[in-house]
C-alpha positions, 0 to 999 in steps of 0.5 A: 460491443466494446463495453461488454468485452471490457466488462468481461476482461475486467472480470477476468482480471479480478480473478487472475485468469490471464490466459482467458484475458489474452485470448479474449483480447486476441478475439477482439483484435480479430473482430476489429478487422471488420468492426473497428469499434471493437479495437481494444482500448486502454481499458482493455489493455490495462485489464489484460495486464492486471490479469497477468499481474494477479497471476504473477506471469510477468513474461506474458505481461511483458510480451503483451505490452511490447506487442500492443502498447510499446511506445505508448501508441496503438494505431496512433491512439495514445495509451492512457497512463493507467495502462503503464501503471498496470504494466508496472504493477505486473512487473512488480508482482513478478519480482522484476523491480528494475523493469517496474522502475523503467516504466516512468521513462517509457511514459515520458517517451510516450509524452505521458507523465508518471502519476502518484500511482506510477510512483507508488507501484515503483516504490512498492516494487523496490520494497517487496524486492528488498531494495530500500535505497532504490525506493528512497530514490524513487520517493525523492524523485516523486517529491521533487516533481511535486507529486503528493504521496498517497496512503500506499506510498506512505505505508511502503516508506515507513518501514524503510525509514524505521529499519534505517533508524530514522524515527523522525522521518518514520513518525512524520510519514506516519502522521501524513498517513493519518492525515490522509485517512482522516480526510478520507473518513471526512469525505465518506462521512459527507457522502453518506450524509448527502445520501441520507438527505437525498433518501438515496438508498442505493448510494447510501449502501454503496458508501457503506460498502466502500467504507468497509472495503477500504477499511478492511484493505488498509487496516492490516497495512496501518497496523504494520506501519504503526508497529514499524514506527513504535519499534523505531522509536523504541530502538532510539529510546523514545518510548515517551513518543511511542506511548503517546502514539499508541494512546492516540491511535487507540483513542481515535480508533484509527488503528487498533494496537496489537500484541506486536505493537506493544512488544515494540514498546516493551523492548525499550522498557526491557532495555532500560529496566523499567519493569513497572511500565512493562508490567502495566503493558502486560495488564493492558494487553489483558484489558484489550483482550490481546494475547501475550506471546513469547516475545511479550513475556521475554521482554517483561522478564528482561525488564525485571533483570538487574542487568537491564537497569545497570546497562541503561545507567 
């Protein structure tokens, strides 16, 4: 039945087997001539497009979308927003950021509205293809439409603000990211407690698995985001805020600061000739079992240089 075919398509999408996914969808359309119940639906289309995205074959994703989903209709059946989102993701992964940005317009033409996932995909497409100005415009449009940003959106925007030197926006965005993670943690904790009370072992195991999966997927992005904020603060001589931010993150165990993050702080100390603070960071790395790298030692040495303190005075 359709459910079985969609399950197979989902498995192919997960492994990036785009050719097999296209062939299976073709087989479904052929069988649907006699059994209309096997006509590919929105779930089928999104799986095929996701398989193309995984394999970065944007040309095949584009042809499939134009042939079977163009205009947002398929035999007068409305295509769901997540099909458009899957198409945008395929364009993003293929480096076709302009086509990804055009998805919002296609959705409106099909009487469908872009959601946070649409905008997140478009922003990510801009960031990954070196288009920070376009990303900012998309983000502003999203906020004007009253759509709340998710963790993916915020994580993508932080480096853009940081690189521009807008440490206040970078910090504010990072605080919003922290709030999302705190709410998610609270929700997962509540789910786990309900499972314990119901003595539902399967639900309990599923909650733990979900928590681990989300933690693993977001940890690297969160560390990168924190590093970008710290560097932006250091570049603007706001080591005081950077110090507090690192301390708070470590205490709350939301993000485990790494060597790169501490190097961002050291950069400010080196500029101001604050050798005593730089040495304390060096000892702190040892305490947290972090390995100093070349940048670490260069910034510590620079902080001890007379030229550093004189240049800051």
